[in-house]
C-alpha positions in Angstrom: 4.6 50.2 89.6 3.5 47.8 86.9 -0.1 48.7 87.6 0.6 52.4 87.4 2.5 52.0 84.2 -0.3 49.9 82.7 -2.9 52.5 83.8 -0.9 55.3 82.2 -0.5 53.3 78.9 -4.3 52.6 78.8 -5.1 56.3 79.4 -2.7 57.5 76.7 -4.1 55.0 74.2 -7.7 56.0 75.0 -6.8 59.7 74.6 -5.1 59.1 71.2 -8.0 57.1 69.9 -10.4 59.8 71.1 -8.4 62.4 69.2 -8.4 60.3 66.0 -12.1 59.5 66.2 -12.9 63.2 66.8 -10.8 64.3 63.9 -12.4 61.7 61.6 -15.9 62.8 62.7 -15.1 66.4 61.9 -13.8 65.5 58.5 -16.9 63.4 57.7 -19.2 66.3 58.8 -17.3 68.9 56.8 -17.2 66.8 53.6 -21.0 66.5 53.7 -21.7 70.1 54.7 -23.6 72.4 52.2 -20.5 74.6 51.7 -18.3 71.7 50.7 -20.8 70.2 48.3 -21.5 73.6 46.6 -19.9 73.5 43.1 -17.3 76.1 42.2 -18.5 79.4 40.8 -18.2 79.6 37.0 -17.2 83.0 35.7 -18.9 83.9 32.4 -19.2 87.0 30.4 -22.2 89.3 31.4 -25.3 88.5 29.5 -23.7 85.7 27.5 -26.4 83.1 28.1 -29.3 85.5 28.0 -28.2 87.1 24.7 -27.6 83.8 23.0 -31.0 82.5 24.2 -32.7 85.6 23.0 -34.6 85.8 19.7 -33.5 89.4 19.1 -30.9 88.4 16.6 -33.8 87.5 14.3 -35.4 90.9 14.6 -34.7 93.9 12.3 -31.7 95.8 13.7 -30.0 99.1 13.0 -27.1 100.9 14.6 -26.4 104.5 13.7 -23.3 106.4 14.8 -22.6 110.1 14.0 -19.7 112.2 15.2 -19.4 115.9 14.5 -16.3 118.0 15.7 -17.6 121.4 16.7 -15.4 124.3 15.5 -13.1 122.1 13.4 -13.2 122.1 9.6 -11.9 119.0 7.9 -11.9 116.9 11.1 -13.7 114.0 9.5 -17.3 114.4 10.5 -19.1 111.2 9.5 -22.1 109.0 9.9 -22.1 105.2 10.0 -25.3 103.1 9.6 -25.4 99.3 9.9 -28.7 97.7 8.9 -30.1 94.2 8.8 -33.5 92.9 8.0 -35.4 90.5 10.4 -34.9 86.7 10.5 -31.4 87.1 9.0 -29.0 86.6 11.9 -26.5 84.9 9.6 -26.6 87.5 6.9 -24.3 90.5 6.5 -25.4 94.0 7.7 -25.6 96.6 5.0 -23.3 99.4 6.0 -23.3 103.0 4.8 -20.7 105.6 5.6 -21.4 109.3 4.9 -19.0 112.2 4.9 -21.1 114.9 6.6 -19.3 117.7 4.9 -19.3 116.6 1.3 -22.4 114.4 1.6 -20.4 111.7 -0.2 -21.1 108.1 0.8 -19.9 104.6 0.3 -21.6 101.3 1.0 -20.4 97.8 2.0 -21.3 94.8 4.1 -20.3 93.7 7.6 -19.9 90.1 8.5 -22.7 88.8 10.8 -20.0 87.7 13.3 -19.1 91.3 13.9 -22.6 92.7 13.8 -24.0 90.1 16.2 -21.2 90.7 18.7 -21.7 94.5 18.3 -25.4 94.0 19.2 -24.4 91.8 22.1 -21.9 94.4 23.4 -24.4 97.2 23.2 -26.9 95.1 25.2 -24.4 94.0 27.8 -23.1 97.5 28.4 -26.6 98.6 29.3 -27.2 101.0 26.4 -31.0 100.9 26.7 -30.8 101.9 30.4 -28.5 104.9 29.9 -29.5 108.5 29.9 -30.7 110.1 26.7 -28.1 112.9 26.9 -24.6 113.4 28.4 -22.2 116.4 28.7 -24.5 118.8 26.9 -23.4 122.5 26.4 -19.8 121.9 25.5 -18.0 124.1 22.9 -15.2 122.9 20.6 -15.8 119.2 21.4 -16.8 116.1 19.5 -20.6 115.6 19.6 -21.7 112.0 19.2 -25.2 110.6 18.5 -25.8 106.9 18.6 -29.2 105.3 17.7 -29.9 101.6 18.2 -33.0 99.8 16.9 -33.7 96.2 17.7 -37.2 95.1 16.8 -39.6 97.5 18.6 -36.9 98.8 20.9 -35.3 102.1 20.0 -33.0 104.5 21.8 -30.9 107.5 20.9 -28.1 108.9 23.1 -26.5 112.3 22.3 -23.3 113.4 24.0 -22.0 117.0 23.7 -18.5 115.7 24.5 -17.5 112.2 23.7 -14.8 112.2 26.4 -17.3 113.1 29.2 -19.6 110.0 29.1 -19.9 106.8 31.0 -17.0 104.4 30.1 -19.5 101.8 28.8 -20.8 104.3 26.3 -17.3 105.4 25.3 -16.5 101.8 24.7 -19.5 101.4 22.5 -18.4 104.3 20.3 -15.1 102.7 19.6 -16.5 99.3 19.2 -18.7 100.6 16.4 -15.8 102.3 14.7 -13.8 99.1 15.1 -16.6 97.1 13.4 -16.5 99.7 10.6 -12.9 98.7 10.0 -14.1 95.2 9.2 -16.6 96.3 6.6 -16.0 95.0 3.0 -16.6 98.2 1.0 -17.9 98.0 -2.6 -15.2 97.6 -5.2 -13.9 100.9 -6.5 -14.9 103.0 -3.5 -12.2 104.9 -1.7 -12.2 106.4 1.8 -14.6 109.3 2.1 -11.8 111.6 3.1 -10.2 111.3 -0.3 -13.4 112.1 -2.2 -12.4 109.7 -4.9 -14.6 107.3 -6.8 -17.5 108.0 -4.4 -21.1 108.8 -5.2 -22.6 111.9 -3.9 -25.9 111.6 -2.0 -28.8 113.8 -3.1 -29.9 116.0 -0.2 
């Protein structure tokens, strides 16, 4: 009996040690596997590094936005143009807003923070890879024309209905108008819709 009990004790001890050693070996192997040593994925905004590393902010840049409401008088047809000369990424963008009915315009300046981020957004949304036209042939809709120039790159996109375009382009429309809300307009100039204290363009 004593020998049988001793044999059973030795067998159980050996099995337990085997399990412990096997588990320890699996842990060591897993901790040194490529999957375990791979760093966690870092999520970052699309194009963030590439845009910041780019020299395009030092190139002449211009963004033009024009919206015309077909069949609607007094709906606020207007054109916005943001311009900045080359090698001036830290300077303000000269901004001109024109009422397309009265030809009255006002001018102001947009902080480089907003202009640079507007350029970044346009680039990241794939503006230069989009089609040249969208939703043509509509009647009684808002026609939008956007032109972007950065250095030697130039693209114009025309949409016959601003609500029937890729979401990325629709977002660019309203980002441009949002930036216009941050423009510091020249003293004494009122909103083009009021037609007060504005100078009339000569066309």
